[in-house]
Residue frames as qw, qx, qy, qz and C-alpha x, y, z in Angstrom:
[[0.765, 0.425, -0.443, -0.196, -93.80, -45.23, -3.50],
 [0.883, -0.401, 0.243, 0.008, -92.68, -48.55, -1.99],
 [0.080, -0.701, 0.662, 0.251, -89.02, -49.44, -2.35],
 [0.855, 0.337, -0.315, -0.236, -88.28, -52.05, -4.95],
 [0.780, -0.436, 0.441, 0.083, -86.57, -55.22, -3.73],
 [0.080, -0.538, 0.719, 0.432, -83.58, -56.62, -5.61],
 [0.381, 0.184, 0.900, 0.100, -85.58, -59.69, -6.66],
 [0.396, 0.764, 0.442, -0.250, -88.34, -57.45, -8.15],
 [0.107, 0.815, -0.332, -0.463, -85.74, -55.39, -9.98],
 [0.223, -0.293, 0.866, 0.340, -84.09, -58.48, -11.47],
 [0.423, 0.410, 0.808, -0.026, -87.42, -59.94, -12.53],
 [0.334, 0.852, 0.263, -0.307, -88.48, -56.70, -14.23],
 [0.089, 0.857, -0.378, -0.340, -85.09, -55.87, -15.79],
 [0.655, -0.240, 0.681, 0.221, -83.78, -59.24, -16.85],
 [0.684, 0.560, 0.429, 0.186, -85.00, -59.16, -20.47],
 [0.222, 0.967, -0.102, 0.067, -83.43, -55.71, -21.02],
 [0.370, -0.742, 0.550, 0.098, -80.22, -56.66, -19.30],
 [0.764, 0.017, 0.615, 0.195, -79.95, -59.91, -21.31],
 [0.596, 0.748, 0.231, 0.176, -80.34, -58.09, -24.62],
 [0.011, -0.960, 0.277, -0.042, -77.77, -55.55, -23.57],
 [0.566, -0.535, 0.617, 0.116, -75.31, -58.20, -22.40],
 [0.795, 0.269, 0.512, 0.184, -75.78, -60.36, -25.49],
 [0.451, 0.878, 0.058, 0.150, -75.11, -57.35, -27.72],
 [0.158, -0.882, 0.444, -0.030, -71.96, -56.43, -25.77],
 [0.605, -0.409, 0.681, 0.054, -70.57, -59.96, -25.30],
 [0.328, 0.456, -0.649, -0.514, -71.41, -61.24, -28.77],
 [0.441, -0.039, -0.878, -0.184, -73.03, -64.51, -27.75],
 [0.658, -0.538, -0.244, -0.467, -75.82, -65.76, -25.55],
 [0.843, -0.277, -0.366, 0.279, -73.51, -67.75, -23.28],
 [0.442, 0.109, -0.229, 0.860, -71.04, -64.94, -22.74],
 [0.246, -0.488, -0.142, -0.825, -74.02, -62.60, -22.30],
 [0.753, -0.515, -0.368, -0.182, -75.49, -64.81, -19.55],
 [0.720, -0.165, -0.324, 0.591, -72.14, -64.77, -17.74],
 [0.195, 0.285, -0.053, 0.937, -71.98, -61.01, -18.06],
 [0.504, -0.565, -0.256, -0.601, -75.52, -60.61, -16.68],
 [0.816, -0.433, -0.368, 0.108, -74.67, -62.91, -13.75],
 [0.577, 0.001, -0.244, 0.779, -71.39, -61.10, -12.93],
 [0.042, -0.420, -0.075, -0.903, -73.16, -57.76, -13.15],
 [0.623, -0.567, -0.305, -0.444, -76.07, -58.78, -10.90],
 [0.769, -0.305, -0.392, 0.403, -73.66, -60.13, -8.29],
 [0.373, 0.112, -0.151, 0.909, -71.91, -56.79, -8.17],
 [0.273, -0.457, -0.189, -0.825, -75.17, -54.83, -8.08],
 [0.705, -0.508, -0.475, -0.139, -76.63, -57.03, -5.35],
 [0.626, -0.203, -0.381, 0.650, -73.68, -56.15, -3.07],
 [0.132, -0.033, -0.073, 0.988, -74.41, -52.44, -3.51],
 [0.096, -0.548, -0.738, -0.382, -78.20, -52.68, -3.67],
 [0.262, -0.736, -0.467, 0.415, -78.93, -50.40, -0.68],
 [0.197, -0.506, 0.151, 0.826, -76.90, -47.60, -2.16],
 [0.063, 0.105, 0.701, 0.703, -78.20, -48.23, -5.69],
 [0.130, -0.648, -0.743, -0.106, -81.84, -48.27, -4.55],
 [0.234, -0.734, -0.288, 0.569, -81.29, -45.04, -2.58],
 [0.205, -0.239, 0.394, 0.863, -79.81, -43.41, -5.71],
 [0.498, 0.504, 0.311, -0.633, -83.09, -43.93, -7.51],
 [0.649, 0.581, -0.295, -0.393, -81.97, -45.28, -10.89],
 [0.684, -0.340, 0.643, 0.053, -80.95, -48.92, -10.53],
 [0.822, 0.474, 0.303, 0.093, -81.34, -49.76, -14.26],
 [0.368, 0.886, -0.228, 0.165, -78.86, -47.06, -15.31],
 [0.376, -0.708, 0.587, -0.109, -76.44, -48.08, -12.57],
 [0.834, -0.043, 0.550, 0.008, -76.71, -51.74, -13.58],
 [0.732, 0.662, 0.099, 0.131, -76.05, -50.96, -17.27],
 [0.105, 0.892, -0.410, 0.160, -73.02, -48.95, -16.25],
 [0.599, -0.477, 0.638, -0.077, -71.71, -51.79, -14.07],
 [0.872, 0.269, 0.407, 0.047, -72.30, -54.20, -16.95],
 [0.534, 0.824, -0.117, 0.146, -70.40, -51.99, -19.38],
 [0.117, -0.798, 0.567, -0.167, -67.43, -51.66, -17.00],
 [0.778, -0.225, 0.583, -0.067, -67.49, -55.39, -16.31],
 [0.828, 0.508, 0.227, 0.075, -67.42, -56.09, -20.07],
 [0.410, 0.857, -0.223, 0.219, -64.63, -53.62, -20.73],
 [0.590, -0.698, 0.405, -0.025, -62.54, -54.91, -17.80],
 [0.448, 0.608, -0.651, -0.083, -59.28, -56.21, -19.10],
 [0.259, -0.309, 0.865, -0.298, -59.06, -58.70, -16.28],
 [0.724, 0.232, 0.509, -0.405, -62.39, -60.28, -17.18],
 [0.703, 0.621, -0.199, -0.282, -61.46, -60.43, -20.84],
 [0.298, 0.587, -0.751, 0.056, -58.12, -62.07, -20.21],
 [0.175, -0.254, 0.880, -0.361, -59.04, -64.44, -17.41],
 [0.480, 0.192, 0.724, -0.456, -62.65, -65.47, -17.68],
 [0.666, 0.540, 0.002, -0.514, -63.81, -65.12, -21.30],
 [0.785, -0.015, 0.568, 0.247, -63.12, -68.19, -23.41],
 [0.055, -0.413, 0.522, 0.744, -61.34, -67.70, -26.73],
 [0.735, 0.475, 0.154, -0.459, -63.58, -67.79, -29.80],
 [0.373, -0.217, 0.813, 0.391, -62.63, -70.59, -32.19],
 [0.531, 0.357, -0.244, -0.729, -64.05, -70.26, -35.72],
 [0.831, 0.123, 0.513, -0.178, -65.92, -73.25, -37.06],
 [0.420, -0.105, 0.723, 0.538, -64.60, -75.15, -40.04],
 [0.350, 0.338, -0.269, -0.831, -65.84, -73.76, -43.35],
 [0.311, 0.006, -0.884, -0.349, -66.77, -77.33, -44.46],
 [0.108, -0.328, -0.879, 0.329, -69.04, -77.90, -41.45],
 [0.143, 0.555, 0.398, -0.716, -71.00, -74.62, -41.42],
 [0.161, 0.273, 0.680, 0.661, -73.24, -74.51, -44.47],
 [0.294, -0.097, -0.009, -0.951, -76.09, -72.10, -45.17],
 [0.175, 0.290, 0.898, -0.281, -79.41, -73.11, -43.78],
 [0.075, 0.548, 0.710, 0.436, -82.97, -72.46, -44.94],
 [0.216, -0.869, -0.407, 0.180, -83.49, -69.36, -42.79],
 [0.499, 0.518, 0.022, 0.694, -81.85, -66.31, -44.38],
 [0.259, -0.849, 0.021, -0.460, -82.90, -63.92, -41.58],
 [0.830, -0.537, 0.105, 0.107, -81.19, -66.15, -39.06],
 [0.793, 0.187, 0.101, 0.571, -78.10, -66.24, -41.28],
 [0.199, 0.759, 0.025, 0.620, -78.08, -62.43, -41.48],
 [0.519, -0.807, 0.089, -0.269, -78.34, -62.05, -37.77],
 [0.904, -0.288, 0.131, 0.287, -75.62, -64.66, -37.21],
 [0.639, 0.447, 0.071, 0.622, -73.38, -62.92, -39.74],
 [0.062, -0.831, 0.056, -0.550, -73.86, -59.60, -37.96],
 [0.745, -0.653, 0.111, -0.079, -73.22, -61.19, -34.53],
 [0.886, -0.040, 0.110, 0.449, -70.00, -62.80, -35.79],
 [0.420, 0.628, 0.032, 0.654, -68.90, -59.51, -37.31],
 [0.346, -0.833, 0.091, -0.421, -69.58, -57.67, -34.06],
 [0.885, -0.438, 0.089, 0.130, -67.70, -60.38, -32.13],
 [0.785, 0.246, 0.054, 0.566, -64.63, -59.61, -34.27],
 [0.085, 0.848, -0.034, 0.522, -64.52, -55.98, -33.20],
 [0.353, 0.166, -0.597, 0.701, -62.31, -54.81, -30.37],
 [0.243, -0.537, -0.742, 0.319, -64.27, -54.36, -27.09],
 [0.053, -0.454, -0.164, 0.874, -64.18, -50.56, -27.16],
 [0.197, 0.076, -0.525, -0.825, -65.55, -50.37, -30.71],
 [0.313, -0.354, -0.858, -0.204, -68.27, -52.90, -29.94],
 [0.198, -0.524, -0.597, 0.574, -69.24, -51.04, -26.74],
 [0.057, 0.325, -0.076, -0.941, -69.52, -47.76, -28.64],
 [0.289, -0.074, -0.685, -0.664, -71.70, -49.32, -31.31],
 [0.322, -0.436, -0.837, 0.075, -73.96, -51.03, -28.73],
 [0.152, -0.511, -0.431, 0.728, -74.29, -47.88, -26.62],
 [0.107, 0.272, -0.236, -0.927, -74.96, -45.71, -29.66],
 [0.400, -0.022, -0.640, -0.655, -77.38, -47.96, -31.55],
 [0.431, -0.353, -0.830, 0.002, -79.00, -50.12, -28.88],
 [0.287, -0.566, -0.527, 0.566, -79.21, -47.54, -26.07],
 [0.234, 0.791, 0.346, 0.447, -79.37, -44.56, -28.45],
 [0.480, -0.732, -0.126, 0.467, -76.93, -42.56, -26.32],
 [0.340, 0.930, -0.113, 0.077, -75.23, -39.38, -27.55],
 [0.698, 0.425, -0.379, 0.433, -71.46, -39.24, -27.92],
 [0.114, -0.635, 0.427, -0.634, -71.00, -37.24, -24.68],
 [0.797, -0.372, 0.255, -0.401, -72.76, -39.87, -22.57],
 [0.967, 0.173, -0.140, 0.124, -70.89, -42.73, -24.25],
 [0.433, 0.596, -0.417, 0.532, -67.60, -40.93, -23.65],
 [0.400, -0.575, 0.424, -0.574, -68.44, -40.51, -19.96],
 [0.943, -0.171, 0.119, -0.260, -69.38, -44.17, -19.64],
 [0.947, 0.179, -0.073, 0.258, -66.25, -45.58, -21.28],
 [0.540, -0.704, 0.114, 0.447, -63.84, -42.92, -19.99],
 [0.526, 0.146, 0.417, 0.727, -62.88, -41.48, -23.39],
 [0.079, 0.391, -0.007, -0.917, -63.39, -38.16, -25.15],
 [0.637, 0.555, 0.349, -0.405, -66.38, -37.60, -27.50],
 [0.415, 0.701, -0.461, -0.351, -63.94, -37.34, -30.45],
 [0.078, -0.317, 0.945, 0.013, -62.54, -40.77, -29.58],
 [0.542, 0.292, 0.704, -0.354, -66.08, -42.17, -29.43],
 [0.603, 0.679, -0.014, -0.419, -66.74, -40.86, -32.94],
 [0.231, 0.612, -0.730, -0.199, -63.47, -42.37, -34.14],
 [0.294, -0.108, 0.936, -0.159, -64.23, -45.72, -32.54],
 [0.618, 0.468, 0.468, -0.424, -67.71, -45.69, -34.09],
 [0.503, 0.716, -0.295, -0.384, -66.34, -44.83, -37.53],
 [0.098, 0.478, -0.869, -0.080, -63.65, -47.58, -37.40],
 [0.428, 0.062, 0.853, -0.293, -66.13, -50.14, -36.05],
 [0.646, 0.570, 0.278, -0.425, -68.65, -49.43, -38.78],
 [0.396, 0.685, -0.533, -0.299, -65.93, -49.55, -41.45],
 [0.108, -0.302, 0.946, -0.051, -64.79, -52.93, -40.16],
 [0.554, 0.287, 0.688, -0.371, -68.37, -54.21, -40.13],
 [0.596, 0.667, -0.060, -0.442, -68.90, -53.02, -43.71],
 [0.236, 0.579, -0.756, -0.193, -65.72, -54.73, -44.91],
 [0.277, -0.097, 0.939, -0.181, -66.67, -57.98, -43.17],
 [0.599, 0.435, 0.529, -0.415, -70.23, -57.96, -44.53],
 [0.532, 0.693, -0.287, -0.393, -69.10, -57.12, -48.07],
 [0.059, 0.465, -0.880, -0.072, -66.49, -59.88, -47.90],
 [0.406, 0.097, 0.865, -0.278, -69.09, -62.42, -46.72],
 [0.625, 0.587, 0.227, -0.462, -71.57, -61.36, -49.42],
 [0.403, 0.669, -0.545, -0.304, -68.86, -61.78, -52.07],
 [0.115, -0.304, 0.943, -0.067, -67.87, -65.14, -50.66],
 [0.553, 0.273, 0.691, -0.377, -71.49, -66.38, -50.81],
 [0.596, 0.656, -0.065, -0.458, -71.76, -65.35, -54.46],
 [0.123, 0.552, -0.790, -0.239, -68.84, -67.59, -55.46]]
């Protein structure tokens, strides 16, 4: 089997990496930055990664660690500023509104809770693997998931009640 070049890997994996990054970062722009930062790191270690045999898994792990990095969160990620309530009115596309509502709710979660939800629901990973990836115990992963889902429920119920008024 011929060895895959870094360019071929990026071309084949970019859609998956973009979805993953957008789910973690909470927006397309932050997701693009996360993909770019991740690919820069992976490119530096490509010989070792390619020899390991699973570049996609390695890249997702690098992306997760980059996202969870406190330095990146404090220094490079811009602060989210909510839009004025008067400006943002409902549009004619309810499915887009629902996705936007869920994205905003996810963006309001702490990074560890969002990472656990993304890894559990987007990657369909069991608690033990999530715990290994984020450096926590499986019981902590379950707790983070429970708190994250409870926060999402409260946010979505609040928004539904607000729209009914």
